[in-house]
N, C-alpha and C positions, 0 to 999 in steps of 0.2 A: 466423464473419467473417475475412475479405481482412486477412493483414497490413498492412496500408493502412488500415484501417477498426479496425483494434489499437490503429496506433501513433494516427490522430487522437483516438481513444475515454484514453488514455491520454493526452498530449499534453494536453486539454483536462480533467483530473484534474488532473495537476501539469506548467504550463508550466516548459519552459528546459529541461529535462532531454536529454541527448548521444543519440547516438546508439548511446554503446557503456552509458549508463544507461537505454536502452529496452530495447537488446536482453536485461540484464542483470534486468529485470522482465520481461520477457515469452516470455521462454526461460530462459536461465542464464546466469550469469559467464562459463563456459564456451564461449558458443556466439559464432562468428563475425557480426561485427557489417557484415560488406558488403550481406546482403541487407535487412538494415534500414537502410544506408546510403542506401540506392541505391533506397527507396521511400519516404524521406521527401524524395530530389532531386525525386523525382518528386510529389511531394503538396506540392512550393515550389513545381515548373513551371506548374501547373495553377490554384492560388494555395489552395491547402486547406489547410499548414502554407507558418510563417515560419520563417526561420532565421537567426539573427541570434547576432554575439558574445557570452557572458557576461561578464562582470568583470575576468572572473579569464581569458579571453583563451577558450577553450570552445568550440565552438557547439551553440546554445541550440537547440531545438524548442519555435517555439509556436503554439498557435492561430491562423487566420488571421484579422482582424482589418475586416471590411466594413462600409463607413461610409455612412448610408440619409442622408435628408436627416427622411423618416418611417418610422419602426422597422413594418416591418411585421407582421399583429396573430398570423402565426401565426412569430418570427423570437424571438418567448421563451425562454430556458428554462422546460424543463416544472418544475411546483412540485416533482413526485416527482427533478428532478433536481437543484435545488439546497437538498433536505434532506441529500443523498449527502456524508458525513463524509473528509476526503483523509486520508492515514497520517497526515500531524501533527498533524490535529486530535483523534486517534483518539490517540495520540501525550501529547498533551496532556491528552486528562479521565484515562488512563489514567496518566497521574506526576504530574499532583494528586492521585487516587487514594490510591495508592500514600503518596503525600509526608502526606498526611490520615492514613495508617497507623502516624505513626512510619520511615518505610522514607528515607534515602538515596540522591539516585538521579540518573542522570544518563541525559541524553538523546540521541542523534544527532539530531541533528535532518536536514528534507530530506535530500539523498543523499550524506547525510555515509558512512561505510562503519562496521563495528562489530555488536555487539546493540543493538536499538533504545530499548531501556529496559535499566541494569541498575541494579539496588536494593539493596542495602546496609544491613541492621540487625542491628548486635551483628557474633555470625559469623556471619550468617544470609547468600545471595543469592538474587534473586531476578530474572531473565532472562525480558522478554520481545521476541519476536519480532513486529511489526505490519505489516498492510495498510490500506490504505482502504477505498472502497465497490466500485470500478470501477462502469465506465457498462451497462454489459455483463454476462447470465450466463456467457457464458463466458470470459469476462477475473477474475470472481469465481472461478471453480472454479481457472483458474490461479494467483490469488491466492494462493488457497486452496492448494495442492500447493505453491506454493513459499513459504511460509509456516513450513509442517510441515517440509521438509525443511530451509530457513534453523534451527529448535529444536533438531530433534531432533542436525544438525552442532554445537551447544553446549554439548548435556549430556556434559557430563564431570566434576560431581562429586556426587554422589552424596548430599551435605544442601543441594545449591541446590534453588532450586523453580523449574520453567519454569512458563510460558504462553504463548499465542497469543491478540493482541487484536486484535479484528475490528467494523465496526461491525454494529449489532442489524439485519441482515436476516435473513428469512425464508429466503432459501437456505443464507445461511454457516450456519445451527441446524440444516440437515437437511443439507449435506454435513457436521458437528458428527455426527450421530446416525447416519451413515452409514460411522465408522470404528468399528471392531472393537472393543468395552467392552476388549479382553483389551489392546488396543493402551494405549487411555489409561490402562487400570491400572498396568502396566507399568512406561508411562511417568512415571505421576505428571503425564502434562501436565495444565490447564486453560486452557479458555479462556475472556477476558475480553472478553462483548461491552456494546458503549458505543453507545448510543441520541443524539440527534441536541439531550438538554438535558445530558448527560456525564456521565449516571447510568449504573454499570455492571453490569454481568449475569456472576456467575462461574459455569462451568459445566464435571463435573466428567467 
């Protein structure tokens, strides 16, 4: 996939992201945003992306809207795409599940920075980093590697519980299985898989 295709797919899933937020998601927080900025401007010029100010003044990137009197039969969003879960949908399911188990939960919604979900129950802490479905296989690989890196950077309390949460997609299951068992055991990391109904499966 080209950078333009990756940007289009990401913006379709999370409309309104700034160039910086797109760079952080596709690459890393240390990566320069100029390549993404150039790609977004070219996408805007070609009519494939809309750029406008968000309420707080930052420039956000949005899917281009094309109007037609009669919808083309192939213009509808495919059923499998409609069922994909956004990052916030995954957060909502996980936070509700944790609260039902007695955890006091704080969630970082949208593009807010910090640990995505922090749970507290008595003296115990539970930290969870989250990613959404991603529209393309390569995007899911990037999401998986990114969420692993994020949770590893949070591991500073030997008594805390650490998890990553992802939509229940076969590709994510395979990526988890490819992670060496020793690494999972040493870090005591767990995977929370969320399906479209909100049901959660825990893998170790």
